[in-house]
C-alpha positions in Angstrom: 2.3 -10.6 11.8 4.8 -8.8 12.4 3.9 -6.6 15.6 6.8 -4.6 15.2 6.1 -3.4 12.2 2.3 -2.8 11.8 2.1 -1.1 15.4 3.7 2.1 14.7 2.2 4.6 17.8 -1.6 4.0 17.0 -4.4 1.7 17.6 -5.5 -0.7 14.9 -8.5 2.0 15.0 -11.8 -0.7 15.2 -9.8 -3.6 16.8 -9.4 -5.0 20.4 -5.8 -5.2 19.6 -2.9 -3.5 17.8 -2.1 -3.7 14.3 -0.9 -7.5 15.1 -3.5 -9.3 13.5 -4.6 -6.6 11.0 -4.0 -6.9 7.3 -6.2 -9.9 6.4 -6.1 -13.1 5.1 -4.5 -14.2 1.6 -5.7 -12.2 -1.1 -7.9 -13.9 -3.8 -6.3 -13.1 -7.0 -8.9 -12.1 -9.9 -8.1 -15.2 -12.4 -8.6 -13.1 -15.3 -5.6 -11.1 -14.2 -3.6 -14.4 -13.0 -3.2 -16.3 -16.2 0.0 -16.9 -17.7 2.0 -16.5 -14.2 6.1 -16.1 -14.5 7.0 -19.2 -12.9 9.0 -18.3 -9.4 11.7 -20.9 -9.9 13.0 -18.0 -12.6 16.3 -18.6 -14.4 18.9 -17.0 -13.1 18.9 -14.1 -15.6 15.2 -13.8 -14.6 16.4 -13.5 -10.9 18.6 -11.1 -11.3 18.7 -8.4 -9.3 16.4 -5.1 -11.3 17.2 -2.2 -8.2 20.5 -2.4 -6.1 20.5 0.7 -3.8 23.8 2.5 -4.3 23.1 4.7 -1.4 23.3 3.7 2.4 20.7 6.3 3.4 17.2 4.4 2.4 15.3 3.9 5.4 14.3 1.2 6.1 11.0 1.9 7.4 8.7 4.8 7.0 6.3 6.5 9.9 4.9 9.6 10.4 7.0 12.7 11.6 6.1 15.0 14.4 5.5 17.2 11.9 2.2 15.2 10.1 0.6 15.4 13.6 0.8 19.3 14.1 -0.3 19.3 10.3 -3.1 17.2 10.3 -1.6 14.9 7.7 -3.5 11.5 6.8 -2.1 8.9 4.9 -4.6 6.9 2.5 -3.4 3.6 1.5 -4.6 0.8 -0.4 -3.9 -2.6 -0.8 -3.8 -5.8 -3.4 -5.1 -3.7 -6.3 -5.0 -3.0 -8.9 -9.1 -4.3 -9.3 -12.5 -3.4 -10.3 -12.7 -0.8 -8.0 -9.9 1.4 -8.0 -11.3 3.6 -10.9 -14.4 4.2 -8.4 -11.6 4.9 -5.6 -9.9 7.2 -8.1 -13.0 9.3 -9.0 -13.5 9.9 -5.4 -10.4 11.2 -4.2 -10.3 13.6 -7.2 -13.6 14.9 -6.3 -12.7 15.6 -2.4 -8.8 16.8 -3.4 -7.0 13.9 -1.7 -3.7 12.0 -2.2 -3.2 8.4 -1.4 -0.9 5.4 -1.6 -1.3 2.3 -3.5 0.4 -1.0 -3.3 0.2 -3.1 -6.1 0.4 -7.0 -7.0 2.2 -7.8 -10.1 0.0 -10.1 -11.1 -2.8 -8.1 -10.6 -1.6 -5.7 -12.7 -2.0 -7.6 -15.9 -4.9 -6.7 -18.1 -4.9 -3.6 -16.2 -2.4 -1.6 -16.8 -4.2 1.6 -18.1 -5.3 1.5 -14.6 -1.7 2.0 -13.3 -1.4 4.4 -15.7 -3.9 6.2 -14.3 -3.2 5.9 -10.8 0.1 7.7 -11.5 -1.7 10.4 -13.4 -4.1 11.5 -10.8 -0.9 12.3 -8.8 -1.1 9.1 -6.0 1.9 7.4 -5.5 2.5 3.1 -6.4 4.4 0.9 -4.4 5.2 -2.3 -4.6 3.4 -5.4 -2.8 5.2 -8.0 -4.2 3.8 -10.4 -7.1 1.5 -12.9 -5.6 0.8 -11.5 -1.8 3.6 -13.9 -0.4 4.4 -13.9 3.3 8.0 -12.9 2.3 9.5 -14.7 6.2 8.7 -17.9 5.1 10.8 -17.4 1.9 14.3 -17.6 0.7 16.5 -14.6 -0.1 16.3 -15.4 -3.8 12.1 -15.8 -4.0 12.2 -12.6 -2.2 14.5 -11.0 -4.2 12.2 -12.4 -7.4 8.8 -11.2 -6.1 9.4 -8.1 -6.0 12.6 -6.7 -9.3 9.1 -8.7 -11.0 6.6 -6.5 -9.6 8.6 -3.5 -9.9 9.6 -4.5 -13.4 6.0 -4.5 -14.2 4.9 -1.4 -12.6 7.4 0.5 -14.5 8.3 3.9 -13.8 5.2 5.1 -12.1 6.9 2.9 -8.9 8.1 4.8 -5.9 11.2 3.6 -3.9 9.0 1.8 -1.2 6.9 -1.4 -0.6 4.7 -2.8 2.1 4.9 -6.6 3.0 2.0 -8.8 2.6 0.3 -9.1 6.1 2.9 -6.9 7.5 5.0 -9.5 8.3 8.7 -9.1 8.1 12.1 -9.3 9.7 15.3 -8.5 9.8 16.3 -10.7 6.9 13.9 -9.3 4.7 14.4 -5.8 6.0 17.9 -6.0 4.7 16.8 -7.6 1.4 14.2 -4.9 0.7 16.6 -2.0 2.0 19.7 -4.1 -0.9 16.8 -3.2 -3.9 16.2 0.8 -2.5 12.5 0.2 -1.5 11.3 1.3 2.3 8.7 -0.2 4.2 6.3 1.1 4.6 3.4 -0.2 7.7 0.0 0.9 8.6 -1.1 2.4 12.0 -5.0 1.9 11.5 -6.9 -1.0 10.0 -10.8 -0.9 8.1 -10.6 -4.6 8.4 -12.3 -4.1 4.9 -10.8 -7.4 4.3 -13.2 -9.0 6.5 -15.6 -7.4 5.0 -17.6 -6.1 7.6 -19.5 -3.8 6.0 -20.5 0.1 5.3 -21.1 1.5 8.4 -17.9 -0.3 10.3 -15.9 0.8 7.4 -17.5 4.3 8.6 -16.7 4.6 12.0 -13.3 3.5 12.1 -13.0 6.0 9.2 -14.2 8.8 11.7 -11.4 7.7 14.1 -8.7 9.3 12.5 -6.5 11.0 13.8 -3.3 13.3 12.6 -0.8 11.1 11.5 -2.8 8.1 10.8 -1.5 5.9 8.0 -4.8 3.8 7.2 -4.6 0.3 5.7 -7.7 -0.2 3.3 -8.0 -2.2 -0.4 -8.9 -1.4 -3.7 -8.2 -5.4 -4.4 -9.0 -8.7 -3.4 -11.9 -9.3 -2.7 -15.7 -7.4 -2.8 -14.6 -3.5 -2.1 -18.1 -1.9 -2.8 -18.3 -1.1 0.9 -14.8 0.5 1.4 -16.0 2.5 -1.6 -19.2 4.0 -0.2 -18.0 4.6 3.2 -14.8 7.0 1.6 -17.2 8.3 -0.5 -19.4 8.8 2.7 -16.7 9.3 5.0 -14.0 11.8 2.9 -15.9 14.9 2.8 -16.2 15.0 6.7 -12.7 14.4 7.3 -11.9 17.6 5.1 -14.5 19.3 6.8 -12.2 18.6 10.1 -9.2 19.9 8.6 -7.3 16.8 7.8 -5.1 16.8 4.9 -4.4 13.5 2.7 -1.3 13.1 1.5 0.8 10.4 -0.6 3.1 9.0 1.9 6.6 10.7 0.9 8.9 7.9 0.4 7.1 6.4 -2.5 6.6 9.7 -3.9 8.5 9.2 -7.4 6.8 9.6 -10.6 6.6 12.8 -12.9 3.2 14.9 -11.4 3.4 13.1 -7.9 4.1 16.0 -5.5 3.7 16.2 -1.5 1.6 19.5 -0.8 3.4 22.3 1.7 1.2 20.2 4.8 3.8 17.3 5.0 
């Protein structure tokens, strides 16, 4: 885990240390979604860059601003989907007039293309989380590009120009490749640790500790997420009563229907 990436000023809530160590173990990919996976030893044409940045001003990484703190903005982010719990989470967000950002794994999209469309239709942002949740720092430049480009292709026009490295693991090399593809890295600064299956009470307690400018890491895929869904349903109305605004990450907003309100 790259401490520089995840620790952006707010402790990993509910943890003894900063975000180093947050983000969980290797995700268990749903077998129904992982059949007939494209080979990572792709031909040159399959490895060809799909999106090359033409602007020099693509941010390498995004973090909340002073304006986010002033306006009590909070960013809910969900990793490792789409999965069986995504639609339930979408309903909770809808009921609470909350927007979020979903960082999706390419292989999980197979057989769940309709869910991706629903995420975008509800006005949430969608980001790239690689094809198979690999630690990009441990792979070649070619493989890093393949992981990102193939996922971009499968998400399609619904995807915003952003990504989240699995495990929060990044280096200057990975950041350079990511930026060359026109994608901005999006870290988190609070983790409910739902990948550890801590139970509803633990997730609730962590969520209640949010403060303005929090980017909270949750998961809608990669395992059993019933506790995440339940905690979100219970706590989100309370946080709204406390005056928090839940917005999609600005650098991930791209598709039609995705807007950032005036509080951003």
